[in-house]
VOGU-3710 file (C-alpha; in Angstrom, 3 decimals, decimal comma):
1> mlaapalpph> -32,723/21,014/4,500  -32,555/21,690/8,168  -32,482/25,270/9,303  -29,841/26,676/11,651  -31,058/26,851/15,292  -32,198/30,384/16,348  -30,464/31,894/19,044  -32,564/33,460/22,067  -32,673/37,212/22,193  -30,376/39,488/24,225
11> thkahatwsa> -27,422/37,146/23,819  -25,097/39,889/22,522  -26,408/42,207/25,260  -25,395/39,633/27,891  -21,802/39,533/26,592  -21,694/43,222/26,571  -22,780/43,325/30,203  -20,202/40,723/31,017  -17,532/42,917/29,618  -18,775/45,780/31,673
21> geqgwgageg> -18,796/43,613/34,679  -15,199/42,728/34,096  -14,242/46,457/33,781  -16,341/47,283/36,930  -14,526/44,443/38,842  -11,188/45,720/37,934  -12,189/49,373/38,759  -13,715/48,177/42,110  -10,553/46,325/42,984  -8,528/49,369/42,305
31> avmagngdag> -10,847/51,446/44,421  -10,248/49,101/47,277  -6,592/49,567/46,805  -6,735/53,225/46,438  -9,224/53,970/49,248  -7,493/51,665/51,931  -10,841/49,658/52,389  -13,345/52,616/52,195  -14,617/51,221/48,812  -15,856/47,779/50,213
41> ptaaarlqrl> -19,559/48,314/49,849  -19,396/49,314/46,257  -17,342/46,172/45,388  -19,931/43,951/47,016  -22,690/45,512/44,982  -20,801/45,028/41,892  -20,211/41,365/42,753  -23,913/40,938/43,312  -24,609/42,368/39,691  -22,031/40,005/38,389
51> tqevaelqer> -23,776/37,004/39,990  -27,014/38,041/38,392  -25,370/38,328/35,007  -23,868/34,894/35,308  -27,246/33,537/35,948  -28,688/35,150/32,997  -25,979/33,590/30,916  -26,777/30,182/32,397  -30,387/30,812/31,299  -29,341/31,724/27,840
61> erqvrsalga> -27,280/28,460/27,535  -30,229/26,436/28,565  -32,284/28,112/25,813  -29,520/27,320/23,180  -29,342/23,734/24,340  -33,101/23,387/24,047  -33,087/24,970/20,533  -30,462/22,569/19,252  -32,170/19,559/20,980  -35,382/20,685/19,227
71> qaaaaakllg> -33,621/20,766/15,885  -31,915/17,384/16,459  -35,282/15,906/17,388  -36,901/17,203/14,364  -34,168/15,824/12,126  -34,282/12,433/13,772  -38,097/12,277/13,401  -37,763/13,225/9,647  -35,508/10,043/9,522  -38,166/7,939/11,258
81> gaavgaelgg> -36,005/7,484/14,393  -36,311/8,455/17,995  -35,467/11,986/19,134  -31,757/11,245/19,218  -29,957/13,508/21,675  -32,888/15,691/22,538  -33,042/17,083/25,837  -36,718/17,877/26,077  -37,569/16,239/29,228  -39,307/13,380/27,386
91> egapplpega> -39,129/10,098/29,204  -36,752/7,547/27,616  -34,907/10,136/25,548  -31,173/9,718/25,604  -29,451/12,764/27,017  -27,718/15,362/24,826  -24,101/15,687/24,792  -22,617/18,187/26,933  -21,662/21,417/25,278  -22,872/23,324/22,325
101> aalvaelaal> -20,052/22,067/20,199  -20,955/18,396/20,582  -24,702/19,473/19,941  -23,532/21,007/16,733  -21,608/17,946/15,675  -24,622/15,645/16,366  -26,756/18,110/14,313  -24,344/17,920/11,489  -24,304/14,070/11,611  -28,101/14,037/11,536
111> hgarqyaqgl> -28,038/16,433/8,658  -25,832/14,186/6,685  -28,093/11,129/7,575  -30,883/13,081/6,082  -28,913/13,634/2,907  -28,308/9,937/2,868  -32,058/9,174/3,245  -32,924/11,787/0,508  -30,515/10,144/-1,977  -31,904/6,793/-1,037
121> qelaavtkhl> -35,319/7,962/-1,808  -34,232/9,469/-5,121  -32,555/6,319/-6,278  -35,522/4,204/-5,300  -37,719/6,299/-7,400  -35,357/6,035/-10,415  -35,157/2,336/-9,871  -38,885/1,901/-9,866  -39,236/4,037/-13,115  -36,636/1,959/-14,696
131> erllracera> -38,179/-1,337/-13,782  -41,479/0,037/-15,385  -39,712/0,673/-18,453  -38,194/-2,778/-18,681  -41,458/-4,338/-18,229  -42,826/-2,220/-21,069  -39,838/-3,299/-23,258  -40,603/-6,788/-22,504  -44,263/-6,644/-23,468  -43,194/-4,816/-26,654
141> taardppaff> -40,706/-7,640/-27,362  -43,280/-10,335/-26,807  -45,731/-8,434/-29,082  -43,117/-7,940/-31,828  -43,528/-4,175/-31,651  -40,019/-2,723/-32,491  -41,006/0,786/-32,230  -42,513/0,511/-28,736  -39,282/-1,633/-27,855  -36,823/1,112/-29,067
151> agvgeavavh> -38,869/3,868/-27,612  -38,865/2,232/-24,246  -35,168/1,228/-24,483  -34,205/4,877/-25,275  -36,128/6,292/-22,282  -34,642/3,516/-20,108  -31,155/4,248/-20,961  -31,669/7,922/-20,264  -33,400/7,078/-16,850  -30,467/4,674/-16,162
161> aagagqaaal> -27,816/7,443/-16,757  -29,569/9,576/-14,185  -29,701/6,710/-11,807  -26,167/5,734/-12,290  -25,055/9,113/-11,101  -27,337/8,998/-8,162  -26,117/5,567/-7,235  -22,513/6,687/-7,395  -23,502/9,749/-5,283  -25,176/7,532/-2,566
171> aalpgagapa> -22,355/5,042/-2,577  -19,881/8,012/-1,974  -21,887/9,535/0,820  -20,603/8,396/4,353  -23,290/6,481/6,172  -21,650/6,856/9,709  -24,444/9,258/10,663  -27,400/7,141/9,312  -29,180/4,466/11,435  -28,147/1,021/10,698
181> plrelaaaal> -31,600/0,169/9,166  -31,243/2,991/6,811  -27,827/1,645/5,756  -29,215/-1,709/5,045  -31,985/-0,091/2,874  -29,327/1,663/0,902  -27,487/-1,479/0,252  -30,729/-3,165/-0,915  -31,529/-0,147/-3,132  -28,102/-0,223/-4,658
191> arftaaqegl> -28,446/-3,945/-5,375  -31,916/-3,489/-6,884  -30,496/-0,771/-9,250  -27,744/-3,059/-10,320  -30,401/-5,850/-11,159  -32,342/-3,307/-13,089  -29,075/-2,372/-14,803  -28,430/-6,053/-15,685  -31,977/-6,447/-16,868  -31,678/-3,684/-19,370
201> aaalravlwe> -28,427/-5,148/-20,658  -30,017/-8,429/-21,011  -32,963/-7,017/-22,937  -30,529/-5,227/-25,264  -28,485/-8,470/-25,648  -31,488/-10,606/-26,428  -32,806/-8,287/-29,218  -29,284/-7,716/-30,648  -28,758/-11,427/-30,887  -32,092/-11,881/-32,552
211> rlaqvgwppp> -31,510/-9,182/-35,093  -28,036/-10,497/-35,796  -29,421/-14,030/-36,279  -31,782/-12,756/-38,914  -28,596/-11,900/-41,027  -26,895/-15,289/-40,441  -24,828/-14,233/-37,448  -22,697/-15,948/-35,934  -21,329/-17,731/-38,942  -19,608/-21,137/-38,139
221> itsatagsag> -16,043/-20,752/-37,083  -14,864/-23,489/-39,426  -15,907/-24,598/-42,941  -17,425/-27,865/-43,613  -14,219/-29,170/-45,035  -11,896/-28,075/-42,214  -12,134/-31,522/-40,554  -11,621/-32,182/-36,843  -8,238/-30,903/-36,763  -9,121/-27,277/-36,982
231> agaqpggqgw> -6,027/-26,276/-38,710  -6,498/-24,064/-41,759  -10,178/-23,400/-40,753  -11,811/-20,763/-42,885  -14,485/-18,543/-41,314  -17,785/-17,526/-42,707  -19,604/-20,549/-43,602  -22,895/-20,855/-45,298  -25,606/-18,383/-44,390  -23,178/-15,269/-43,941
241> hgleqadaqv> -22,851/-12,818/-46,622  -21,973/-9,653/-44,652  -24,031/-6,719/-43,308  -23,727/-5,022/-46,663  -26,012/-7,436/-48,290  -28,311/-7,733/-45,113  -31,817/-6,239/-44,811  -31,417/-2,441/-44,176  -34,122/-2,344/-41,429  -32,320/-5,125/-39,517
251> vadvtrimaa> -28,867/-3,235/-39,933  -30,499/-0,204/-38,607  -31,904/-1,932/-35,579  -28,683/-3,535/-34,739  -27,062/-0,121/-35,005  -29,613/1,279/-32,630  -29,194/-1,475/-30,198  -25,432/-1,039/-30,141  -25,803/2,632/-29,778  -27,954/2,193/-26,751
261> fialqrsiqr> -25,407/-0,311/-25,406  -22,662/2,167/-25,763  -24,760/4,781/-23,874  -25,412/2,198/-21,228  -21,714/1,544/-20,854  -20,863/5,175/-20,751  -23,133/5,771/-17,741  -21,722/2,619/-15,950  -18,099/3,077/-16,701  -18,128/6,819/-16,755
271> eafdagvlss> -14,585/7,489/-15,424  -12,808/4,605/-16,962  -14,448/5,096/-20,392  -13,855/8,930/-20,584  -10,379/8,466/-19,352  -9,668/5,883/-22,176  -11,192/8,161/-24,742  -9,095/11,150/-23,723  -5,936/9,129/-23,685  -6,639/7,907/-27,329
281> atppwgledt> -7,707/11,392/-28,510  -4,311/11,922/-29,901  -2,546/8,649/-30,845  1,070/8,772/-29,862  4,040/8,222/-32,027  2,224/9,459/-35,036  0,072/6,480/-35,704  -3,116/8,330/-36,108  -5,010/5,069/-37,277  -4,364/3,322/-34,147
291> lgggaplwav> -7,815/3,166/-32,403  -9,577/1,362/-29,703  -7,261/2,350/-26,799  -9,956/2,984/-24,420  -12,286/0,686/-22,586  -13,526/-2,278/-24,763  -16,948/-1,570/-26,298  -19,532/-3,859/-24,760  -21,811/-3,584/-27,878  -19,031/-5,143/-29,972
301> eeaaaplass> -18,231/-7,666/-27,417  -21,892/-8,773/-27,315  -21,784/-9,092/-31,062  -18,739/-11,386/-30,735  -19,888/-13,311/-27,833  -21,601/-16,103/-29,822  -18,267/-16,744/-31,681  -16,463/-16,683/-28,386  -18,920/-19,426/-27,281  -18,119/-21,283/-30,327
311> lrahfgagrp> -14,391/-21,149/-29,929  -14,712/-22,158/-26,320  -16,801/-25,247/-27,287  -14,473/-26,077/-30,141  -11,271/-25,765/-28,313  -11,959/-25,904/-24,636  -14,470/-28,614/-24,069  -12,493/-31,934/-24,534  -13,285/-32,198/-28,127  -10,453/-33,603/-30,541
321> tdrpdrpewl> -9,379/-30,024/-31,382  -8,782/-29,342/-27,664  -5,153/-30,466/-27,502  -2,511/-28,711/-25,287  0,082/-29,464/-27,729  -1,660/-27,600/-30,633  -2,479/-24,057/-29,465  -1,937/-22,989/-33,008  -5,257/-24,395/-33,883  -7,055/-22,083/-31,598
331> fstalalarg> -4,945/-19,135/-32,489  -5,105/-19,517/-36,191  -8,947/-20,037/-36,181  -9,432/-16,845/-34,198  -7,123/-14,915/-36,499  -8,885/-16,205/-39,500  -12,298/-15,198/-37,938  -10,885/-11,689/-37,201  -9,407/-11,349/-40,674  -12,586/-12,682/-42,428
341> lapslaplqg> -15,287/-10,964/-40,460  -13,874/-7,679/-38,978  -13,975/-5,736/-42,290  -17,759/-6,701/-42,761  -18,768/-5,095/-39,493  -17,943/-1,651/-40,845  -21,614/-0,686/-41,183  -21,863/-0,797/-37,648  -19,546/2,284/-37,171  -22,659/4,294/-37,276
351> aiaahglggh> -23,552/3,314/-33,756  -20,155/4,594/-32,546  -20,407/7,821/-34,545  -23,687/8,560/-32,940  -21,950/9,174/-29,692  -19,194/11,205/-31,363  -16,650/8,328/-30,762  -15,867/7,860/-34,473  -12,312/9,218/-34,083  -11,627/7,111/-31,039
361> ysaplefara> -13,240/3,624/-31,913  -13,546/1,476/-34,926  -16,065/-1,372/-35,095  -13,779/-3,737/-37,051  -10,822/-3,077/-34,686  -12,986/-3,491/-31,573  -14,193/-6,837/-33,025  -10,555/-7,994/-33,578  -10,015/-7,059/-29,944  -13,028/-8,840/-28,688
371> lrsavqgilr> -11,966/-12,002/-30,466  -8,673/-11,735/-28,767  -10,273/-11,295/-25,390  -12,161/-14,456/-26,108  -9,053/-16,320/-26,939  -7,465/-15,052/-23,744  -10,500/-16,343/-21,867  -9,970/-19,877/-23,251  -6,315/-19,612/-22,269  -7,030/-18,541/-18,841
381> ehvlprleal> -9,833/-20,926/-18,117  -8,831/-24,090/-19,894  -5,471/-24,088/-21,722  -3,184/-22,727/-19,107  -4,326/-24,709/-16,158  -3,909/-27,866/-18,230  -0,236/-27,001/-19,089  0,306/-26,171/-15,356  -0,742/-29,690/-14,470  1,298/-31,347/-17,359
391> repalwlhla> 4,576/-29,750/-16,199  6,083/-29,981/-19,689  8,464/-27,043/-20,463  8,238/-27,640/-24,288  4,588/-26,976/-24,189  4,967/-23,475/-22,473  7,585/-22,672/-25,044  5,414/-23,531/-28,005  2,391/-21,861/-26,583  4,430/-18,595/-26,115
401> eqavvfergl> 5,706/-18,825/-29,824  2,236/-19,372/-31,154  0,885/-16,439/-28,922  3,493/-14,138/-30,464  2,567/-15,405/-34,012  -1,105/-14,656/-33,257  -0,427/-11,225/-31,893  1,656/-10,152/-34,835  -1,054/-11,362/-37,259  -3,630/-9,505/-35,425
411> aplrglpaaa> -1,790/-6,226/-35,073  -2,756/-4,850/-38,604  -6,379/-5,697/-37,716  -6,052/-3,559/-34,748  -4,620/-0,585/-36,541  -0,983/-1,438/-35,375  2,264/-1,639/-37,421  2,694/-4,945/-39,007  6,017/-5,140/-37,348  4,697/-4,838/-33,918
421> gdadvdapel> 7,099/-6,602/-31,454  10,051/-6,705/-34,008  13,104/-4,822/-33,790  12,324/-1,699/-35,695  9,668/-0,495/-33,162  10,321/2,016/-30,462  7,097/2,063/-28,663  6,192/-1,417/-27,429  3,358/0,111/-25,314  1,306/0,484/-28,520
431> wapgscleti> 0,709/-3,333/-28,991  1,525/-4,906/-25,614  -1,445/-3,984/-23,449  -3,645/-7,149/-23,021  -1,473/-9,520/-25,101  -1,751/-13,205/-24,721  1,725/-13,236/-23,096  0,338/-11,034/-20,405  -2,374/-13,444/-19,791  0,235/-16,093/-18,924
441> canpawrgaw> 1,932/-13,563/-16,567  -1,155/-12,744/-14,816  -0,831/-16,027/-12,703  2,466/-16,428/-10,782  2,477/-20,339/-11,362  1,989/-19,861/-15,106  4,461/-16,994/-15,212  7,135/-18,963/-13,412  6,714/-22,210/-15,660  6,907/-20,158/-18,877
451> wdaerdealr> 9,914/-17,933/-17,699  11,748/-21,097/-16,425  11,213/-22,822/-19,693  12,383/-19,822/-21,686  15,552/-19,599/-19,508  16,545/-23,334/-19,639  15,968/-23,477/-23,357  17,992/-20,217/-23,997  20,791/-21,599/-21,637  20,728/-24,773/-23,693
461> lledelaspa> 20,942/-22,991/-26,979  23,889/-20,947/-25,562  25,912/-23,887/-24,418  25,266/-25,429/-27,968  26,575/-22,262/-29,663  29,619/-21,952/-27,291  30,512/-25,625/-27,953  30,521/-25,177/-31,761  33,963/-25,619/-33,323  33,667/-22,176/-35,007
471> awqpaqalwg> 32,393/-20,416/-31,781  35,589/-18,367/-31,073  36,527/-17,604/-34,685  35,885/-14,106/-35,755  32,347/-13,211/-36,942  33,247/-12,121/-40,502  29,755/-10,670/-40,902  30,509/-8,006/-38,257  34,020/-7,184/-39,642  33,986/-3,619/-40,481
481> sgdddelggg> 36,278/-0,493/-40,806  37,305/0,565/-37,308  39,193/3,805/-36,455  42,693/3,659/-37,714  44,052/5,148/-34,433  47,070/7,072/-35,129  47,912/5,466/-38,275  45,718/7,305/-40,956  45,270/5,970/-44,230  43,784/2,562/-45,201
491> gpscpreawq> 39,912/1,968/-45,839  37,188/-0,386/-45,648  38,453/-2,360/-48,689  41,966/-2,734/-47,155  42,898/-6,110/-45,463  42,394/-5,500/-41,820  43,686/-7,263/-38,507  41,826/-7,359/-35,350  43,771/-4,336/-33,870  42,664/-2,223/-36,705
501> aefwppvaae> 38,988/-2,933/-36,207  36,913/-1,126/-33,483  35,189/-4,440/-32,696  36,406/-8,017/-33,509  33,780/-10,367/-31,991  33,742/-14,033/-32,363  30,940/-16,043/-33,735  29,770/-16,923/-30,283  29,366/-13,360/-29,228  27,234/-12,495/-32,201
511> ralalvaela> 25,097/-15,603/-31,747  24,576/-14,893/-28,111  23,555/-11,379/-28,653  21,057/-12,597/-31,306  19,720/-14,980/-28,631  19,381/-12,402/-25,956  17,629/-9,986/-28,575  15,055/-12,702/-29,441  14,264/-12,954/-25,740  13,990/-9,190/-25,579
521> rkcgwladga> 11,447/-9,134/-28,318  8,961/-10,942/-25,981  9,312/-7,914/-23,572  7,461/-5,978/-26,090  4,271/-8,092/-25,399  4,427/-7,224/-21,599  3,001/-3,809/-21,083  3,402/-3,826/-17,271  6,781/-2,217/-16,430  7,256/-4,461/-13,263
531> trrrfaahvp> 6,441/-7,714/-15,156  8,835/-6,683/-18,002  11,632/-6,027/-15,553  11,103/-9,395/-13,817  11,123/-11,195/-17,162  14,254/-9,298/-18,227  16,063/-10,257/-15,024  14,820/-13,969/-15,098  15,526/-14,740/-18,820  17,773/-12,478/-20,854
541> qevlralrgr> 19,951/-11,342/-17,972  20,475/-14,923/-16,730  21,712/-15,781/-20,259  24,182/-12,921/-20,129  25,378/-14,069/-16,722  25,871/-17,533/-18,043  27,985/-16,180/-20,963  29,969/-14,164/-18,645  30,633/-17,148/-16,329  31,742/-19,147/-19,379
551> lsrearaaee> 34,174/-16,494/-20,459  35,638/-16,151/-16,875  36,070/-19,952/-16,674  37,856/-20,229/-19,954  40,046/-17,236/-19,141  41,006/-18,866/-15,819  41,746/-22,038/-17,310  44,214/-20,352/-19,708  45,692/-18,422/-16,827  46,464/-21,658/-15,066
561> wralasarwa> 48,983/-22,413/-17,693  50,840/-19,188/-16,790  51,411/-18,334/-20,551  48,592/-16,124/-21,439  50,547/-14,223/-24,220  51,874/-17,362/-25,716  50,897/-18,569/-29,264  48,713/-21,204/-27,718  46,598/-19,146/-25,607  46,651/-15,457/-26,759
571> palgayvcaa> 44,246/-16,163/-29,552  41,702/-17,791/-27,308  41,924/-15,195/-24,563  41,831/-12,381/-27,146  38,560/-13,809/-28,447  36,967/-13,772/-24,978  38,131/-10,139/-24,424  36,843/-9,265/-27,833  33,510/-10,935/-27,111  33,096/-9,019/-23,773
581> hwlehslrea> 33,881/-5,603/-25,540  31,408/-6,195/-28,352  28,638/-7,414/-25,859  29,339/-4,369/-23,646  28,985/-2,047/-26,521  26,021/-3,548/-27,718  24,274/-3,341/-24,360  25,402/0,250/-23,594  24,391/1,555/-27,150  21,286/-0,708/-27,351
591> dgplvlldsg> 18,915/-0,426/-30,211  16,268/-2,561/-31,724  14,630/-5,145/-29,447  17,415/-4,801/-26,776  16,059/-1,414/-25,676  12,910/-3,530/-24,458  15,059/-4,975/-21,658  14,917/-1,494/-19,907  11,897/0,038/-21,475  9,544/1,372/-18,794
601> sgehgrgsvl> 11,909/0,405/-15,949  12,481/3,960/-14,999  16,225/3,072/-14,538  17,609/3,222/-17,928  21,349/3,506/-16,942  22,541/2,649/-13,516  20,952/-0,542/-12,022  19,099/-1,634/-15,187  19,651/-5,030/-16,836  21,564/-3,521/-19,663
611> aveadalaaf> 23,752/-1,264/-17,400  24,486/-4,046/-14,929  25,627/-6,453/-17,366  27,506/-3,959/-19,557  29,375/-2,986/-16,362  30,319/-6,581/-15,562  31,505/-7,178/-19,260  33,548/-4,005/-19,124  35,197/-5,282/-15,838  35,905/-8,549/-17,499
621> rikwtlklak> 37,430/-6,909/-20,517  39,778/-4,432/-18,463  40,802/-7,235/-16,025  41,905/-9,678/-18,712  43,460/-7,111/-21,020  45,741/-6,000/-18,154  46,626/-9,544/-17,390  47,539/-10,152/-21,011  49,610/-6,979/-20,750  51,226/-8,145/-17,541
631> aaaaafadsa> 51,997/-11,502/-19,109  53,627/-9,784/-22,178  55,490/-7,455/-19,926  56,740/-10,238/-17,648  57,819/-12,248/-20,739  59,913/-9,175/-21,994  61,413/-8,799/-18,567  62,467/-12,513/-18,269  64,106/-12,173/-21,897  65,891/-8,967/-20,944
641> tpymrraald> 67,529/-10,448/-17,855  70,806/-10,811/-19,384  70,736/-7,238/-20,345  70,338/-6,060/-16,961  73,166/-8,167/-15,416  76,243/-6,456/-13,987  78,447/-7,470/-16,875  76,197/-5,932/-19,431  75,785/-2,817/-17,305  79,517/-2,510/-17,046
651> afaldaddwe> 79,744/-2,604/-20,738  78,176/0,948/-20,983  81,185/2,374/-19,321  83,563/1,031/-22,014  84,781/3,269/-24,866  84,723/1,924/-28,395  86,083/2,822/-31,752  82,539/3,066/-33,311  81,064/4,932/-30,296  79,133/7,167/-32,776
661> dpgpspalap> 77,009/4,347/-34,109  77,548/1,105/-31,953  74,126/-0,151/-32,497  71,721/-1,873/-29,830  73,092/-4,079/-27,276  73,314/-7,701/-28,216  71,898/-8,876/-24,921  68,824/-6,753/-25,596  68,049/-7,819/-29,092  66,538/-11,201/-28,374
671> avaelaatla> 64,202/-9,610/-25,803  62,981/-6,839/-28,225  62,455/-9,436/-30,996  60,347/-11,487/-28,784  58,357/-8,510/-27,665  57,632/-7,580/-31,205  56,454/-11,018/-31,773  54,245/-11,109/-28,776  52,699/-7,696/-29,795  52,068/-8,887/-33,372
681> rlagaldava> 50,413/-12,075/-31,961  48,088/-10,139/-29,679  47,556/-7,579/-32,449  45,798/-10,350/-34,350  43,869/-11,436/-31,427  42,457/-8,101/-29,868  40,330/-5,346/-31,279  41,455/-1,682/-31,425  40,338/-0,627/-28,035  41,686/-3,695/-26,099
691> frdlwravav> 45,009/-3,943/-28,051  45,527/-0,258/-27,539  45,211/-0,548/-23,861  47,531/-3,611/-23,726  50,460/-2,134/-25,771  50,383/1,110/-23,714  50,493/-0,856/-20,558  53,395/-2,883/-21,983  55,251/0,199/-23,043  54,783/1,539/-19,427
701> aatrllfnev> 56,129/-1,537/-17,924  59,151/-1,729/-20,331  59,964/1,962/-19,739  60,031/1,490/-16,011  62,103/-1,661/-16,225  64,861/-0,204/-18,419  64,840/3,290/-16,769  65,120/1,893/-13,167  67,527/-1,114/-13,959  69,691/0,478/-16,520
711> atearfsrag> 69,456/4,318/-16,979  69,936/4,876/-13,281  72,287/1,823/-12,558  74,890/1,799/-15,297  77,690/4,221/-15,792  77,904/5,699/-19,328  80,691/6,577/-21,407  80,095/8,435/-24,467  79,899/5,243/-26,564  77,648/3,743/-23,764
721> avrfradyqa> 75,250/6,623/-23,859  75,057/6,323/-27,708  74,456/2,523/-27,338  71,727/3,078/-24,776  69,923/5,488/-27,122  70,283/2,736/-29,714  68,611/0,384/-27,130  65,805/2,728/-26,627  65,330/3,103/-30,296  65,144/-0,621/-30,826
731> laaafapftl> 62,609/-1,000/-28,250  60,476/1,828/-29,736  60,720/0,060/-33,009  58,639/-2,794/-31,572  55,761/-0,496/-31,058  56,154/1,382/-34,231  53,781/-0,793/-36,242  50,803/0,246/-33,899  51,457/3,920/-33,506  53,172/6,763/-35,364
741> rpaahlrels> 54,531/8,215/-32,238  56,158/5,292/-30,087  58,563/7,799/-28,375  55,440/9,541/-26,772  54,905/6,137/-24,861  58,578/5,715/-23,977  59,015/9,359/-22,916  61,257/8,457/-19,836  63,686/6,352/-21,872  63,833/9,047/-24,631
751> eaaslltlpp> 64,546/11,845/-22,094  67,192/9,622/-20,270  68,992/9,137/-23,643  68,743/12,818/-24,517  70,514/13,584/-21,212  73,227/10,952/-21,516  74,082/11,998/-24,978  74,623/15,727/-24,113  77,965/17,087/-24,926  80,068/16,921/-21,705
761> aeamaaaerv> 80,303/20,819/-21,098  76,574/21,166/-21,717  75,702/18,208/-19,508  77,652/19,710/-16,665  76,127/23,168/-17,241  72,630/21,732/-17,363  73,139/19,602/-14,070  74,425/22,747/-12,283  71,525/24,851/-13,472  68,962/22,218/-12,553
771> rsaaggapga> 70,606/21,609/-9,059  70,463/25,354/-8,365  66,996/25,589/-9,578  65,850/22,833/-7,391  66,812/24,548/-4,411  65,159/27,896/-5,328  61,670/28,904/-6,028  59,032/26,294/-6,679  58,724/25,363/-10,294  62,091/26,819/-11,198
781> ataelrrlgi> 63,666/23,362/-11,869  60,715/22,238/-13,976  61,163/25,229/-16,137  64,897/24,622/-16,566  64,231/21,026/-17,509  61,698/22,230/-20,119  64,372/24,412/-21,671  66,309/21,217/-22,047  63,329/19,412/-23,731  62,626/17,322/-20,538
791> vrltaeqalc> 59,098/17,201/-19,606  58,404/13,681/-18,049  61,423/13,346/-15,693  61,503/15,141/-12,366  64,551/17,265/-11,353  65,631/14,371/-9,080  65,419/11,826/-11,795  67,150/14,106/-14,224  70,078/14,679/-11,845  70,161/10,987/-11,063
801> vlaqrldsp> 70,607/10,220/-14,849  73,269/12,994/-15,392  75,185/11,677/-12,304  75,520/8,259/-14,360  77,740/9,877/-16,994  81,389/9,071/-16,402  82,294/12,755/-17,219  80,030/14,027/-14,417  81,851/15,741/-11,454
//
C-alpha cells in the first residue's frame, strides 16, 4: 500500500502569514487613505514582506510536487515501469502534470494499477497451486490410488473456490491505470485459471464415468427387441440393476465426486446458483414438492451425459430412427428413460444433502431435467434445422403436439402437477421455463414457421366449424337458467326460450371458443412474457379476428335484404349477436386456459388480447342489436302509417255512444299485432341481454312515434281520449310478455293518456296551475306536474297535450 505523501514543514504557518499579509495590506491601504499619503513608506515595507511570503509559498509548492513525484516514481517502479510522471530532473522522464490535483489523480491511478498487479500475482499463485494439485490427482488416478485422488480433489476444489473469488475480483478491477503489458498478463492469467478449472472438471468427469461404468451405467436406451423404429423402447437393458444393488464403495465414490462437482459449480456460478436456491427456498403456490428451480446441477448432467450422447446418436445422426415426421420416437424414448431411471438415482441425494441443498434439489428430478435438456439439444442442433429446410407446416404442428405430450408426461417426474398445461392450473410459470416449445421459439425462423402453421391450421378448423350445417343452431350443452329479468318464477327445469337465458350461444361460438382455449394452453409452455404475448397475438387473436370478420360479413349480407327483423333473417342475425355476446363474456371473465392469453403480459385489462377482442365483440353486439331494433321499429312505423293519417286523427275528435270503452283504433290493431309477432320472433333468437336492449329501444321508438304524431297532433273528444288510452294499452300489451311493467317503458304515452282523460274541470284547472307555475320559480311546474302523477313529460309537453282536448279553452 502506498503511503500518503508527506507535506513539508511550516505549510500552515505560511498560510497564517498570508492571512496576516492580507490584513496588513488592507490596513496599509486604509492608512494611506487616512493620512493623505503620509503612510507610503509603511505600505512599501509591507509589500516587500508580501513578496517574500509569496516566494516562500512557491518553494513549498515545489517541495509538494517533488514529494508527489517521488511517490509516483516509487509506485511506478514497483509496477516495473518507468518513473511515470516523476519530475525529479532525471533525463528522459516525462513531465509531471501541472497542479497538485492532477498529481493526486495520477497517484491514485498508479495505486489502482498496483492493486491490479497485486490481484494478478495472487491469482497466478493460486493457479500454480491448483495446477500442482491437478497433476497430483492425475498421478493418483494413474496409480489407482482412490484415497490420494479424493484427497487431492478435495483440496483442489477448495483452492479453486478461493481462486474463483480472486479471478472475479481481478476481472472487476478497472485496468485503465495499469500498463498495457500488465493487462495482457492479467488476460493470460485469467485464461490459465480457466484452463485449470476445466482440467479439474475433466478429472472429476473421467473418474465419475469410470465409477458409473462399474455399475453398468449408462444402460442402453432401448431394449434388444425395440427394433429399429424406436417406438415403445424400454430403458434399462442388461447390465443395469440400479444403484441400490451396486457396490457400496463405488456408490460412495460416485457420491463424493458429485459432491465435489457441486462445490465446483457453486464457486463458478456463485451468484446465479445462490439466486436460484433462494428463489426455490419457498416453492410458490403451495407446491412444496416442486424442486430443481435453480441452476441445473452439473453433477447430475454429467451422469446423464452418456445417455444424451446415445440419444443424439440414435435420433440425430442419420439412422433409420432419425425421421423428421416421427419426433415422438425421440420424446417417448427420453420419457421412458426418465421414468425408468430417475427413481434409481435416489441414493445420489447424499451428494446434494452434503451441501445443505436437500430441500432445494432432488437427484431424480434433476436427472429428468437433464434428459429434457438433452432432448432440447437434439431438437436445436438437428431436428428443427431439418424442419426449417423442409418447409412443411404439418411437421411443425406434429412436433409441437408431441412436445406438449412429452412435457406433460415429464411433469410428475419433475415434481410438478400431472395437469401441468391443462385448464385447471393457475400458475403456468411452474412448468413452462425451459420447455421444448420454448426451444422452438428461441429461433425467429423456427418460431415463425411454427406459429404460422398453428394459425393457418386453426383458421382452417374454424372455417370448417362455421360451414357446418348445425353451426348456428343453439349449443344445447350451454343452455342454462338465466336471470328471469322482471318475470320471476320459473326454474332451470322449465322450458326456456332464448330471451329467458343469460346466454344463448350457437354451436359455432362454443366450438370457436374451444379452439381458442386449446391454442391458449400452449401459452402455458412459454415462460417468457414477451414471447407469450406475441404468440397470443399471432395465433389465438387471429382466430378471434377471423371469427369477428365472419360474423360481420354474414350480418352485412343479411342487412342488404333490408329485412333484418323478418322471419328469414332474424334467427340468423340473432345467432350472430348471441355468439358475440357469449364470446365477449367468456373473454372478459376468462378462466382456465384462456387466462394464459394475458398471463405475464402486465396489461390484463386494457390493451390485452382478451380485452381488445372482448371490446370488439361488445361493439358488434351493440351495433347489430340496435340495427335489429331499428328494423323492428321501422316495420312498426310502416304498419302504423294508416293510423297516423289525417282521417284517422280526425276520428279522435268524434263523439261516440260507447265512448266509455270504445276499444283500440282499428287502424292501429294490425301494426300492434305485427309488432307483437316481431318481438316474439326476436325473443326466440336473442339472449336475455340482447333482447332486453332491443325491446326497450323499440318501446322508445314506438313511444316517440305515437306521442309526436298522434298525442300532440290530433284533437280529442272525451271518446277520442278514451280510445287513445285503449291504443296505448294495446301497444303495451305487445311488450307485456317480456316485462311485468310495460307502462314504465311507454311512460310518455301513459302520461299523455292520463292528461287527455282527466275530467274537463280538472283538466282546465291543471292546465292553469301548470301554466302559472311555469312562469314562476324554477321547479314549480315540475312539482305541480308531479301532483298530477306526471313525471316524464315537461311542462311544455303537458300543456301541449292538454291543449289537444276539445274542451280546452
